[in-house]
Backbone as CSV, one residue per row, in Angstrom:
resi,resn,N_x,N_y,N_z,CA_x,CA_y,CA_z,C_x,C_y,C_z
1,UNK,57.294,230.149,106.683,57.226,229.816,108.094,57.790,228.411,108.288
2,UNK,58.640,228.254,109.252,59.219,226.946,109.583,58.150,226.035,110.201
3,UNK,58.316,224.736,110.051,57.341,223.789,110.574,57.087,223.965,112.069
4,UNK,58.146,224.096,112.851,57.982,224.238,114.307,57.212,225.505,114.648
5,UNK,57.519,226.586,113.967,56.818,227.849,114.217,55.354,227.727,113.812
6,UNK,55.091,227.082,112.687,53.713,226.887,112.250,52.941,226.049,113.258
7,UNK,53.545,224.965,113.715,52.872,224.090,114.670,52.585,224.841,115.963
8,UNK,53.527,225.634,116.434,53.312,226.415,117.652,52.224,227.459,117.437
9,UNK,52.218,228.084,116.273,51.183,229.070,115.950,49.800,228.426,115.978
10,UNK,49.691,227.231,115.422,48.402,226.537,115.442,47.998,226.193,116.874
11,UNK,48.967,225.782,117.696,48.664,225.472,119.097,48.204,226.717,119.844
12,UNK,48.865,227.835,119.598,48.482,229.082,120.265,47.110,229.560,119.816
13,UNK,46.828,229.387,118.543,45.573,229.882,117.984,44.392,228.972,118.294
14,UNK,44.591,227.662,118.185,43.479,226.711,118.279,43.643,225.629,119.343
15,UNK,44.720,225.666,120.120,45.039,224.563,121.024,43.936,224.169,121.983
16,UNK,43.289,225.156,122.618,42.221,224.824,123.570,41.036,224.170,122.872
17,UNK,40.657,224.721,121.717,39.563,224.125,120.935,39.922,222.716,120.488
18,UNK,41.162,222.558,120.017,41.608,221.259,119.536,41.546,220.216,120.643
19,UNK,42.020,220.581,121.818,42.017,219.643,122.943,40.590,219.263,123.332
20,UNK,39.687,220.238,123.309,38.289,219.954,123.651,37.635,219.055,122.605
21,UNK,38.002,219.228,121.351,37.441,218.431,120.259,37.902,216.988,120.362
22,UNK,39.201,216.814,120.650,39.759,215.477,120.799,40.320,214.909,119.511
23,UNK,41.092,213.852,119.669,41.814,213.231,118.559,40.862,212.632,117.525
24,UNK,39.847,211.919,117.969,38.954,211.242,117.031,38.271,212.236,116.097
25,UNK,37.751,213.316,116.643,37.091,214.329,115.819,38.097,215.051,114.927
26,UNK,39.303,215.262,115.430,40.328,215.924,114.623,40.703,215.065,113.418
27,UNK,40.816,213.771,113.608,41.104,212.875,112.487,39.976,212.955,111.456
28,UNK,38.737,213.034,111.916,37.605,213.152,110.991,37.682,214.455,110.198
29,UNK,38.006,215.561,110.865,38.145,216.844,110.168,39.301,216.800,109.175
30,UNK,40.412,216.187,109.584,41.553,216.058,108.676,41.160,215.264,107.434
31,UNK,40.451,214.166,107.615,40.011,213.348,106.480,39.096,214.153,105.564
32,UNK,38.216,214.944,106.147,37.327,215.782,105.337,38.127,216.791,104.523
33,UNK,39.130,217.387,105.148,39.963,218.361,104.435,40.772,217.705,103.321
34,UNK,41.232,216.477,103.536,41.940,215.759,102.475,40.991,215.530,101.298
35,UNK,39.740,215.224,101.580,38.751,215.084,100.517,38.552,216.383,99.755
36,UNK,38.508,217.509,100.471,38.373,218.807,99.810,39.605,219.117,98.968
37,UNK,40.773,218.705,99.444,41.991,218.888,98.659,41.931,218.048,97.385
38,UNK,41.467,216.822,97.501,41.351,215.958,96.317,40.435,216.602,95.278
39,UNK,39.327,217.164,95.731,38.407,217.821,94.806,39.066,219.051,94.173
40,UNK,39.820,219.817,94.958,40.504,221.001,94.430,41.568,220.620,93.407
41,UNK,42.225,219.499,93.624,43.233,219.039,92.661,42.566,218.667,91.348
42,UNK,41.420,218.012,91.432,40.720,217.576,90.223,40.013,218.724,89.504
43,UNK,39.393,219.621,90.259,38.483,220.587,89.639,38.785,222.038,89.966
44,UNK,39.673,222.293,90.902,39.889,223.662,91.351,41.030,224.353,90.639
45,UNK,41.154,225.630,90.931,42.281,226.397,90.405,43.390,226.429,91.451
46,UNK,44.486,227.056,91.115,45.645,227.078,92.003,45.320,227.698,93.358
47,UNK,44.545,228.770,93.369,44.188,229.434,94.634,43.426,228.473,95.549
48,UNK,42.506,227.715,94.989,41.757,226.750,95.790,42.670,225.628,96.282
49,UNK,43.588,225.204,95.435,44.527,224.153,95.835,45.418,224.623,96.979
50,UNK,45.926,225.849,96.899,46.745,226.407,97.979,45.931,226.478,99.270
51,UNK,44.705,226.930,99.164,43.807,227.014,100.323,43.649,225.645,100.985
52,UNK,43.365,224.629,100.189,43.107,223.301,100.749,44.375,222.639,101.285
53,UNK,45.514,222.851,100.635,46.771,222.340,101.198,47.007,222.978,102.566
54,UNK,46.744,224.270,102.676,46.886,224.961,103.960,45.974,224.386,105.021
55,UNK,44.714,224.104,104.653,43.788,223.514,105.613,44.251,222.136,106.072
56,UNK,44.728,221.311,105.127,45.228,219.979,105.497,46.419,220.113,106.443
57,UNK,47.321,221.026,106.132,48.487,221.235,106.987,48.073,221.695,108.381
58,UNK,47.089,222.581,108.466,46.616,223.072,109.763,46.007,221.943,110.589
59,UNK,45.166,221.122,109.971,44.567,220.014,110.709,45.603,218.958,111.081
60,UNK,46.596,218.751,110.233,47.673,217.829,110.561,48.466,218.342,111.764
61,UNK,48.728,219.638,111.800,49.424,220.231,112.948,48.587,220.083,114.211
62,UNK,47.283,220.272,114.096,46.390,220.087,115.239,46.483,218.666,115.771
63,UNK,46.412,217.713,114.875,46.504,216.310,115.285,47.858,216.023,115.922
64,UNK,48.921,216.497,115.294,50.265,216.284,115.846,50.367,216.875,117.252
65,UNK,49.834,218.072,117.448,49.866,218.691,118.776,49.155,217.824,119.800
66,UNK,47.998,217.301,119.434,47.247,216.465,120.377,47.951,215.148,120.679
67,UNK,48.738,214.661,119.716,49.457,213.401,119.916,50.821,213.596,120.569
68,UNK,51.235,214.860,120.723,52.559,215.135,121.279,53.684,214.832,120.309
69,UNK,53.396,214.953,119.020,54.366,214.707,117.961,54.682,216.031,117.288
70,UNK,55.946,216.298,117.011,56.256,217.506,116.254,56.267,217.178,114.764
71,UNK,55.869,218.159,113.959,55.923,217.972,112.510,57.355,217.740,112.061
72,UNK,58.295,218.406,112.712,59.710,218.204,112.360,60.151,216.779,112.667
73,UNK,59.700,216.256,113.794,60.018,214.869,114.151,59.463,213.911,113.094
74,UNK,58.229,214.145,112.683,57.612,213.290,111.673,58.320,213.433,110.332
75,UNK,58.657,214.658,109.945,59.312,214.893,108.657,60.725,214.331,108.636
76,UNK,61.352,214.229,109.800,62.741,213.750,109.851,62.868,212.321,109.343
77,UNK,61.767,211.604,109.319,61.782,210.240,108.792,62.267,210.227,107.342
78,UNK,62.069,211.327,106.622,62.434,211.418,105.216,63.703,212.223,104.979
79,UNK,64.368,212.644,106.039,65.551,213.510,105.910,66.691,212.843,105.146
80,UNK,66.817,211.551,105.265,67.899,210.844,104.590,67.501,210.249,103.258
81,UNK,66.362,210.649,102.756,65.846,210.085,101.512,64.696,209.150,101.807
82,UNK,64.484,208.222,100.921,63.408,207.248,101.090,63.652,206.440,102.370
83,UNK,62.652,206.366,103.260,62.859,205.602,104.500,63.092,204.114,104.269
84,UNK,62.662,203.604,103.124,62.820,202.165,102.850,64.196,201.856,102.266
85,UNK,64.594,202.590,101.215,65.859,202.268,100.545,66.987,203.240,100.904
86,UNK,66.651,204.370,101.519,67.658,205.343,101.918,68.185,206.214,100.799
87,UNK,67.627,206.093,99.607,68.106,206.846,98.452,67.233,208.061,98.169
88,UNK,67.868,209.037,97.525,67.161,210.204,97.031,67.735,210.580,95.671
89,UNK,67.005,210.343,94.598,65.617,209.885,94.564,65.494,208.420,94.956
90,UNK,64.278,208.049,95.306,63.969,206.683,95.723,64.329,205.699,94.612
91,UNK,64.903,204.564,95.029,65.258,203.502,94.075,64.480,202.213,94.367
92,UNK,63.439,202.325,95.151,62.619,201.141,95.430,61.954,200.650,94.140
93,UNK,61.727,199.342,94.088,61.030,198.760,92.935,59.565,199.075,92.993
């Protein structure tokens, strides 16, 4: 699934709930999911890791929707390589 399609799917599925929850609560949920991902990386199997990456991506899309930012717009920062040095792979010290 393309990023734009995924973001739109999340908006269609959860947009009203997300808006009612608000940005502050969404950031808290995203942080919690990142913690669950960290635990899955340390102690989980691949299936759990895939699950948690998906949850982080979903909450990130929710936050982006509430902020009026597209995931593609955010990802474009890295389209030319490292945003600092412009190289791919990165050549920063």
